[in-house]
C-alpha positions as CSV (number, residue, x, y, z in Angstrom):
1,M,-76.5,62.2,-1.9
2,I,-73.1,62.4,-0.1
3,S,-71.3,62.8,-3.4
4,S,-73.4,65.7,-4.7
5,Y,-73.3,67.5,-1.3
6,L,-69.6,67.5,-0.9
7,T,-68.8,68.1,-4.6
8,H,-70.4,71.5,-4.1
9,F,-67.6,72.4,-1.7
10,F,-64.7,71.3,-3.9
11,R,-62.2,73.8,-5.1
12,A,-62.4,74.5,-8.8
13,G,-60.9,71.8,-11.0
14,N,-61.4,68.8,-8.8
15,E,-63.5,66.1,-10.3
16,H,-63.3,63.5,-7.5
17,S,-66.4,61.6,-6.6
18,I,-67.2,61.4,-2.9
19,H,-68.6,58.2,-1.4
20,S,-67.1,58.2,2.1
21,P,-69.5,58.5,5.0
22,F,-66.4,59.0,7.2
23,V,-65.3,62.1,5.3
24,F,-68.9,63.3,4.9
25,D,-69.4,63.3,8.7
26,L,-66.0,64.8,9.4
27,Y,-66.6,67.6,6.9
28,T,-70.1,68.5,8.0
29,Q,-69.7,68.0,11.7
30,V,-66.0,69.0,12.4
31,I,-64.3,70.9,9.5
32,R,-67.3,73.0,8.6
33,P,-69.9,72.6,11.3
34,P,-73.0,74.7,11.8
35,K,-72.0,78.2,13.0
36,K,-72.1,78.7,16.7
37,I,-70.5,81.1,19.1
38,S,-67.6,79.5,21.0
39,T,-66.4,80.5,24.5
40,E,-63.9,77.7,25.0
41,F,-61.1,79.7,23.5
42,K,-61.5,83.1,25.2
43,E,-58.5,82.7,27.4
44,I,-56.2,81.6,24.5
45,E,-57.4,84.5,22.4
46,A,-57.1,87.0,25.3
47,L,-53.5,85.9,25.6
48,R,-53.0,86.3,21.8
49,R,-54.3,89.9,22.0
50,K,-51.9,90.6,24.9
51,L,-48.9,89.1,23.1
52,L,-49.7,91.1,20.0
53,K,-48.9,94.2,22.0
54,V,-45.5,93.0,23.3
55,N,-42.7,94.6,21.4
56,D,-39.8,92.9,23.3
57,E,-37.4,91.1,21.1
58,I,-35.9,87.6,21.4
59,E,-33.2,85.8,19.6
60,I,-34.7,83.1,17.3
61,L,-32.8,79.9,16.6
62,D,-34.3,78.9,13.3
63,L,-33.6,75.3,12.4
64,G,-36.2,75.0,9.7
65,A,-36.8,76.6,6.3
66,G,-36.4,80.1,7.7
67,S,-38.7,83.1,7.3
68,R,-39.8,84.8,4.1
69,R,-40.4,88.0,5.9
70,H,-37.3,88.5,8.1
71,S,-33.6,88.2,7.5
72,S,-32.6,88.9,11.1
73,N,-32.9,86.3,13.9
74,R,-34.1,88.9,16.3
75,R,-37.9,89.1,16.3
76,K,-40.5,91.0,18.3
77,I,-42.8,88.8,20.2
78,S,-45.8,90.5,18.6
79,T,-44.3,89.7,15.1
80,I,-43.9,86.0,16.1
81,V,-47.5,85.9,17.2
82,K,-48.7,87.5,14.0
83,N,-46.6,85.4,11.6
84,A,-45.7,82.1,13.2
85,E,-48.8,81.2,15.2
86,K,-51.8,79.7,13.4
87,P,-54.8,82.1,13.2
88,A,-57.7,81.5,15.6
89,H,-59.9,79.7,13.1
90,F,-57.3,77.1,12.6
91,G,-56.9,76.7,16.3
92,E,-60.6,76.2,16.6
93,L,-60.4,73.5,13.8
94,F,-57.7,71.7,15.7
95,Y,-59.9,71.9,18.9
96,R,-62.8,70.4,17.0
97,L,-60.7,67.6,15.5
98,T,-59.2,66.8,18.9
99,R,-62.7,66.8,20.6
100,H,-64.0,64.6,17.8
101,F,-61.2,61.9,17.8
102,Q,-60.4,62.0,21.5
103,P,-56.6,61.2,21.1
104,Q,-54.9,59.8,24.1
105,T,-51.4,61.0,23.0
106,I,-50.9,64.2,21.0
107,L,-47.5,65.1,19.5
108,E,-46.8,68.6,18.1
109,L,-43.6,69.4,16.1
110,G,-43.0,73.1,16.4
111,T,-44.3,74.8,19.5
112,S,-43.6,78.5,18.7
113,L,-45.2,80.5,21.6
114,G,-47.6,77.7,22.4
115,L,-50.9,79.3,21.4
116,T,-51.8,76.6,18.9
117,T,-50.7,74.0,21.5
118,G,-53.3,75.6,23.8
119,Y,-56.1,74.6,21.5
120,F,-55.1,70.9,21.6
121,A,-54.7,71.1,25.4
122,A,-58.1,72.8,25.8
123,A,-59.8,70.1,23.8
124,A,-58.2,67.1,25.6
125,P,-57.3,68.2,29.1
126,K,-56.8,64.5,30.2
127,S,-54.7,63.5,27.2
128,R,-50.9,63.4,27.1
129,L,-49.6,66.3,25.0
130,V,-46.0,66.5,24.0
131,T,-44.7,69.5,22.0
132,M,-41.2,69.9,20.5
133,E,-39.4,73.2,19.9
134,G,-36.0,73.8,18.5
135,C,-35.6,77.4,19.8
136,P,-34.8,77.6,23.5
137,E,-36.1,81.2,23.8
138,T,-39.4,80.5,22.1
139,A,-39.8,77.4,24.2
140,R,-39.2,79.4,27.4
141,L,-42.0,81.8,26.5
142,A,-44.3,78.9,25.5
143,L,-43.8,77.3,29.0
144,E,-44.8,80.7,30.6
145,N,-47.8,80.8,28.3
146,F,-48.8,77.3,29.3
147,K,-48.8,78.4,33.0
148,T,-50.9,81.4,32.1
149,L,-53.4,79.2,30.4
150,N,-53.4,76.7,33.2
151,F,-52.0,73.9,31.2
152,P,-49.1,72.8,33.5
153,D,-49.1,69.2,32.2
154,I,-47.9,70.0,28.6
155,Q,-44.5,68.4,28.1
156,C,-42.2,70.6,26.0
157,V,-39.1,68.9,24.5
158,V,-36.5,71.5,23.7
159,G,-33.8,71.0,21.1
160,N,-33.1,70.2,17.5
161,I,-36.0,68.0,16.4
162,D,-33.7,66.1,14.1
163,Q,-32.2,64.6,17.3
164,T,-35.0,64.9,19.9
165,L,-37.7,63.2,17.8
166,P,-36.0,59.9,17.1
167,K,-34.9,59.7,20.7
168,W,-38.5,60.4,21.9
169,V,-40.0,57.8,19.5
170,A,-37.5,55.1,20.5
171,E,-38.5,55.6,24.2
172,Q,-42.3,55.6,23.7
173,E,-44.5,52.7,24.8
174,Q,-47.7,54.6,24.0
175,L,-49.0,55.1,20.4
176,V,-49.5,58.5,18.9
177,D,-53.1,59.2,18.1
178,M,-52.7,62.8,16.7
179,A,-49.7,64.6,15.4
180,F,-49.3,68.2,14.1
181,F,-46.3,68.8,11.8
182,D,-45.2,72.5,11.9
183,A,-41.5,72.4,12.5
184,N,-39.4,72.4,9.3
185,H,-41.0,73.4,6.0
186,R,-38.6,71.5,3.7
187,Y,-39.1,68.3,1.9
188,E,-36.4,66.0,3.4
189,P,-37.1,66.9,7.1
190,T,-40.9,66.7,6.6
191,I,-40.6,63.2,5.1
192,R,-38.2,62.1,7.8
193,Y,-40.4,63.4,10.6
194,F,-43.4,61.7,9.0
195,N,-41.7,58.4,8.7
196,E,-40.4,58.6,12.3
197,V,-43.8,59.4,13.9
198,M,-45.3,56.6,11.7
199,K,-43.4,54.1,13.8
200,K,-45.7,54.9,16.7
201,A,-48.9,55.9,14.9
202,S,-52.1,54.2,16.0
203,S,-54.4,52.7,13.4
204,Q,-56.9,55.5,14.1
205,A,-54.3,58.3,14.1
206,V,-54.8,61.6,12.4
207,F,-51.7,63.6,11.2
208,I,-52.1,67.3,10.5
209,F,-49.5,68.9,8.1
210,D,-49.2,72.7,8.1
211,D,-48.6,74.8,5.0
212,I,-48.7,72.0,2.5
213,Y,-48.5,74.6,-0.4
214,W,-46.0,76.9,1.3
215,S,-43.2,76.0,-1.2
216,D,-42.4,73.5,-4.0
217,E,-40.7,71.3,-1.4
218,M,-43.8,71.2,0.8
219,K,-45.9,70.4,-2.3
220,Q,-43.6,67.5,-3.1
221,A,-43.7,66.3,0.5
222,W,-47.5,66.3,0.5
223,E,-47.5,64.3,-2.8
224,Y,-45.1,61.8,-1.2
225,I,-47.3,61.4,1.9
226,K,-50.4,60.9,-0.1
227,A,-48.8,58.1,-2.1
228,Q,-47.7,56.0,0.9
229,P,-49.4,52.6,1.1
230,D,-50.3,53.0,4.8
231,V,-52.1,56.3,4.1
232,T,-55.7,55.6,3.2
233,V,-57.5,59.0,3.3
234,T,-56.1,62.5,2.9
235,I,-58.0,65.8,3.1
236,D,-56.4,68.8,1.4
237,L,-57.8,72.0,3.0
238,F,-55.1,74.1,1.1
239,W,-53.6,75.6,4.2
240,I,-53.3,72.3,6.0
241,G,-53.6,68.6,5.1
242,L,-55.2,65.8,7.1
243,V,-53.9,62.3,6.9
244,F,-55.6,59.1,8.1
245,F,-54.5,55.4,8.2
246,R,-57.8,53.7,8.7
247,K,-57.5,50.3,7.0
248,E,-61.3,50.0,6.7
249,Q,-61.4,53.1,4.4
250,V,-61.0,53.0,0.7
251,K,-57.8,54.9,-0.4
252,E,-58.9,58.4,-1.5
253,N,-57.6,61.9,-1.6
254,F,-60.0,64.7,-1.1
255,V,-59.7,68.5,-1.8
256,L,-62.2,70.4,0.2
257,R,-63.0,74.0,1.1
258,F,-62.3,75.4,4.5
């Protein structure tokens, strides 16, 4: 029953057989739940609409893979919102995932202007939320946006994540229950960040990887992550990938529609 239901939603060419109640429930209740009108995000989306009209420019310090659209490091705020922030339907997915798993500690690598961060914060207002951003100007605007959205408790760590992440991990006593990787879309940094955060991952943690098909390097990184022995379940939604470490689960890789 579960197998036939989920196989219907597979992308063409996938012949995997589904027999995981965990994935079935996650898919039907969280990833593709019954349609309903949500009002939880109206303030975040109102801010998005406002920022899309701001044509002021800032200087971007890009420590990642760079932009495919822009050669200059000066960007309009409206352009950053349009190209660097995740669209609303992904933010809503992150909100549902956060509400579903109720993580105590959430780590985000790559803050940008903080709109995506807002979805995590809205879903878990009592959780600890730490976001890391390499560009000081973007981080400054993100902090302003957190105040606008009334999320004053979000901790923003500013600086090159190559340096700030290992330091942060070494100082942590709490385990990480949810992590969103959206900082450096290259193979080596993605793997390094994954291995670093793994040092503090709880057994029930969910890792979310952005743009897993953005480049050949990201495709290779995704294949590496799937093959790791501590990874038991992965869900490929094409735009993002979900990674779980639940020892009670059979090791399986799913490719599902979103």
